[in-house]
C-alpha positions in Angstrom: 1.1 -12.6 16.9 1.3 -14.7 13.7 3.7 -13.7 11.0 4.3 -16.2 8.2 3.6 -19.2 10.4 5.7 -18.0 13.3 4.3 -17.0 16.7 6.1 -14.4 18.8 5.3 -11.5 21.1 5.8 -8.0 19.6 7.7 -5.7 22.1 10.0 -2.7 21.9 12.9 -5.0 21.5 11.1 -7.2 18.9 8.9 -4.9 16.8 6.6 -6.1 14.1 7.4 -4.9 10.6 4.1 -3.7 9.3 4.6 -4.6 5.6 5.2 -8.2 6.6 2.2 -8.6 8.8 -0.5 -11.1 7.6 -3.3 -8.5 7.7 -1.5 -5.8 5.6 -2.5 -6.1 1.9 0.0 -6.1 -0.9 1.3 -2.6 -1.8 3.3 -1.9 -4.9 4.5 1.1 -6.9 3.1 1.4 -10.4 4.9 2.8 -13.4 4.1 6.3 -14.8 2.4 4.7 -17.8 0.2 2.6 -15.6 -0.6 5.6 -13.4 -1.6 7.6 -16.5 -3.9 4.7 -17.6 -5.5 4.6 -14.2 -6.1 8.3 -14.2 -7.6 8.2 -17.6 -9.8 5.2 -16.7 -11.2 7.0 -13.7 -11.2 10.4 -15.4 -9.5 12.2 -12.5 -6.3 14.0 -11.4 -3.8 12.3 -9.1 -4.7 14.6 -6.2 -8.4 13.5 -6.5 -7.4 9.9 -5.6 -7.2 8.9 -1.9 -3.9 9.9 -0.4 -1.2 8.0 1.4 1.7 9.6 3.3 5.2 8.8 2.2 6.0 7.6 5.8 3.0 5.3 6.1 4.2 2.1 7.8 2.7 -0.1 5.1 4.9 1.4 2.3 8.0 2.4 4.2 10.2 -0.3 2.6 9.0 0.3 -1.0 11.2 3.3 -1.6 8.2 5.5 -2.6 8.5 9.3 -3.1 5.9 12.0 -3.3 4.1 11.9 -6.6 4.2 8.1 -7.0 1.1 6.0 -7.2 0.6 2.9 -5.1 -1.6 -0.1 -6.1 -3.1 -1.9 -3.1 -4.4 -5.5 -3.7 -6.7 -6.7 -0.9 -8.2 -10.2 -0.6 -11.9 -10.3 0.1 -14.1 -13.2 1.0 -17.0 -11.8 -1.2 -15.2 -10.0 -4.0 -12.1 -12.3 -4.3 -9.6 -9.5 -4.9 -10.0 -5.8 -4.8 -7.6 -3.2 -6.2 -7.2 0.3 -4.8 -5.0 3.1 -5.8 -3.4 5.8 -3.6 -1.4 8.9 -4.5 1.8 9.4 -2.3 2.2 12.8 -0.7 4.5 14.3 1.9 3.2 15.4 5.3 
């Protein structure tokens, strides 16, 4: 397994923290103002966006709470960079 240039074996004693894995895209909480702008841009309600659970391993360390919106920035070979938005919900 490769994490930030280091090779090691992921085991129960040595788990991989998902947010730090090289294949996990950047996740960040956006402000309420930014969230309102996104909803206005896409002309939708928060619950009409794709959902992400509050205990999703990729956002576990961000300190998100239900009702927040998360911006996901993915790198793409063809598009360069793609931005996705998710609405945080409880299970």
